N, C-alpha and C positions, 0 to 999 in steps of 0.2 A: 442595468439594474438601478433601482432607486434606493437611497440609504434607508428608507423606512419600509422596504419590502419585507414581508414575512418569509424568512429563509429557514427551511427545515433541513437540518443536517442529520441524516440517518447514520447512526454510529458515532454520535457526538462525543462519546467518552473514550473511544479507542485511540490508538496511535495516530491514525490519519484524521479521523473526525475531530478530535480535540484540537489538533493543529489548525484545521480549517476554521474552527470556531475562533481561535485566537487571531488568525489572520483577518477574518471578517471584522472582528472587533477593532483591530488596529486600523482597518480601512474605513471605519466609521459606520458600519452596519450595526444597528441596535436591536432589531426585532428578529432574534435568532431563537429557534425552538428546537428541542430534541426530546427524545423519549428513550428511557432505558429499555433493555430487553424485557424486564419484568412488567414495565408499563405498556409496552407494545411489542408483540412478537411479529416481526415482519414476515414470517413464514405463514401466518394466518391471514388469508385473503379477506375475510369479513372484517377482521380487526383493522387491517390497513385501510380498507374502504371507509370504515367508520371514522378513523382518524382524519383522513383527507376530507370527508364530508363536514366534520366539525371544525377543523383548523383552517382549511382552504389556504395552504401556503402559496406564495407567489413564485418562489424559487426552491428547488430541491437539489441537495447534494447527496448522492447515493454513495456513502463511504462505508456502509455496513456490509459485512461479509463474514463468512466462516473462513478463517485463515490459519496457516500453520506452516511449519518447516517440512523438510524432506520426510522425516519420520511420521509426522501426522498425516501427510498426504499419501504416503505409502500404505499406511495401515487402515485408513478410512476413506477410500476414494469415492464410494457411493454417497457417503454423507456430504463430502465436499461438493459433489456435483448436484445432488438433490437440493440441499439447503440453500446453496447460493442461487440456483435457478429459481427456487421459490421466492426468495427475497427480491430478486431482480424483477421477475414477472409481476409481482404484486405492486411494487413501488412504481415501476415504469408505466404500467397500464393505468394506475390511479393518477399519476401525473398527467396523463393524456385525458382521462375521463373528467378530471376536475380542473382542466385548462390551466395547468401550471405554466407560467411565462417562460421558464427556462429550467432545464435539468442538466446536471453534470454527473455523468457516470464515471466512476474510477475503476479502471481495470488493473492489469499487472503485466509486466513485460514477459511473464511466463507464457503469455498467449502466442508468442512467436515460435517458429520452428526451432527445434534443437540445433540444427546446423544452419541457422539463418546467416545471411551475410553480415559482416561486422564492419563498422557499427550498424545496428539494425534500424533500417528505415521503416516508417509506418507502412509502406507498401509491401513489406515482407509477410504481412498477415496472411494466413491460409495458403502458404506456398510450399509447405513441407510438413513432415511428421513432427509431433510435439515431443518434449522431454517426458519420458514415461513416469518419472518420479513425482511430477505435479500435473499430469495430464488431465485429471478430473477437474481440478480447480481451473485450469486453463480453458477447458472446453466451456465451463460455465461462464467464465468471464468473456469469452468470445461471443457466446450467445447474448450476453447483456449489451455489449457494444453494438452488435449487429441489430438488436432490437431497437436501440436508439436511432440507428441509421434508417431502419424501415419505418418507424413512426414518423421520422422527419420526411421521408419520401412520400408516404401515403397520406399523412394528415397535415404536414407542414409544421409539426411540433418542433420547438427550438430545443432539441435534446442533443447535447454534445458529450464527447467522451475523451478521457485522457488516460495515458498509460505510464504511471510512475515506475521508476526503477526501484531497486532495493532501498527501502526506507529504514530509518532508525531515529531514535530520539525519545523525548518524554512520553510516558504512558505506553511504552513498548511492552511486549509479552516476554517475561523472563522465566517462564515455566519451561524447563528443559525438555519436557515431553512434547512440546509443540512450538517452541520458539524458533525464530530465524537465526542466521549465523551470527550477526552482530550482538544481539542481546545475549545469546547463548555464551559467546566468548566473554562478555563483560561479567556475566554471572559466574561462570566457571573460574575465571582468574580471580575475581573478588573473593569467592568462597575459599579458594585455595590459599590466597594470601592471608585471610582472616584465620584460617584453621591450620596454617603451617604445613600444607600438603606439598610434597617435594616435586610433583609433576601433575600436569593437566593433559587429559586425552582429548584430542580433537578429531573429528571425522574426516576421512578421505586422505588425499595426498597433499592437499594444500596448493595444488597447481592451478585449479580453475581461476579464471579471471572474472572479477565482478565489479560492478559500479555501485556506489553507495551515495544516497542523497539524504541530507539532514531534513527531517520531516517538516520543519517550519519553512524551508525553501520550497518544498513540494506544495505546501498550503498556499504560500504566496503566489505560486504559479497557477494554482487552481482558481484563486480569486481573480487573477489577471485574465485567465481564459473566460471566466464568467462575464467579465466586463468587456472583453475585446474580441471574442471569437464565437462565430456562429456556423462554422463549417461542418460538413458531413463526416469528413475523415477524422479519426482520433488523432491526438497529439501526444507524442512522447514527452515525458518530463524526466529529466536526468541531468547529469553533470557533463556527460561526454568523456569522462575520465574513468580509468579502471586500475585495479590493483589485484595481485594474486591473493588468495585466501591466506597464504603464508605471510605475505606482507601485512595484511590486515591483522593477523594474529600478533605479529610483533608490535604493531602500533598499539593495539588494545593492551597487550601485556605491559608495555612500557608506561602507558598512561595510568593503568590500574596500579602499577608499582609491584607487580608480581615478579619474583626473582627465581622461581623454579624452572623446570624443564617442560617443553612441549613434546608430547608423544602423539605422532600421527597414526591413526588406525586406518590403514589403507584397505582394510577389508570392508569398510563402510563406503557408501556411494558418494561420488563427487558431485553428481548432478551435471547440468550443462557445462561443457568445457569453457565456454566464453559467452558472456552476455553483456554487451555494451550498446546503449541506445544512441542512435543518431538524433541529435537534438537541433539540427539545423532549422527545422520548421519552427520550433519554439523560439529560437534565437531570432529568426527572421520576423516573428511577430513582435519581438521587443523585450523578451524576458530572458535573464540568465541567473543562475544560482549565485549565492553569496558565501555560504559556509563551506569551507574546505574540510577534508576528511579529518585531519588532526584536531582542528577546533571542534568539529562535530562530535568526535568520539569523547573528547574531554567534557563537552556539554552533556552528552548522554550519561557519562559515568557520574558526573556531579549530580544529575537528577536522580539516578539510581541510588546513590548513597543517601541522599536527602529523603527519599521516599521508599526506602527498602521495606518499611513496615506495611505500606499500603500497595506496593507494586504487585503485579501479577507474577507470583513465584510458583 
């Protein structure tokens, strides 16, 4: 990529997209464009084509998606499948039609089978049944990364894909009806601390193992791949380290400063028992993460406190 390339970041105000914009700016890219949902509905094919016709971006980062936690995925699977596939089809096809030099598609590690080998290698894709609680989102994301592969094979388009692990950090979603586990914990412990609530309920048993990556590390990895990778196979982005949900809860509780009790509601779903990415491929390319979990949670909580009035609550 050239420093003056026009780079369109779809989803530039979200957790992922805003971090990628920050990383691009740190790396010296100055011609970055984005559109809010009100300005451009990526589900509308005609509007997306009109945007590409007028703006002619050189590079596209597809970080826009309908996302949510277990509850949101369980209650609206059709919406998650349909809306994400609409977004992906429109943007990826327009990137081809308007001869974009490079496109990066961001997936999610939920694309892997529920009982995938651990740590999960890129080759585990499509080797077994998916986790039911986020199956619709996973299928949509699989369709997106396969589209990138097929456009590369048929047309020679330089479309690449990456699979970030569980992300957290600035601009996360703290709405408890649709948030992921990390922001949900931060919000619950913070609210309980402020309001003097003696206990906080968390879903499941706390036993599942999860990997967490600070979002600015993910963004730096994305920029690294844009600059250094042109392969057909997607690339895992993660830390290669895992903690139980209980261990995570104790870390968040300590950093927030909440002194009450944790009550585990084991009638609620745990999700996949374990999900750890194999990041050997990313490391071999020359990239490793910098922010460890303790520091990352502290940074995320500081951002939440400073932006509570404008955060997605």
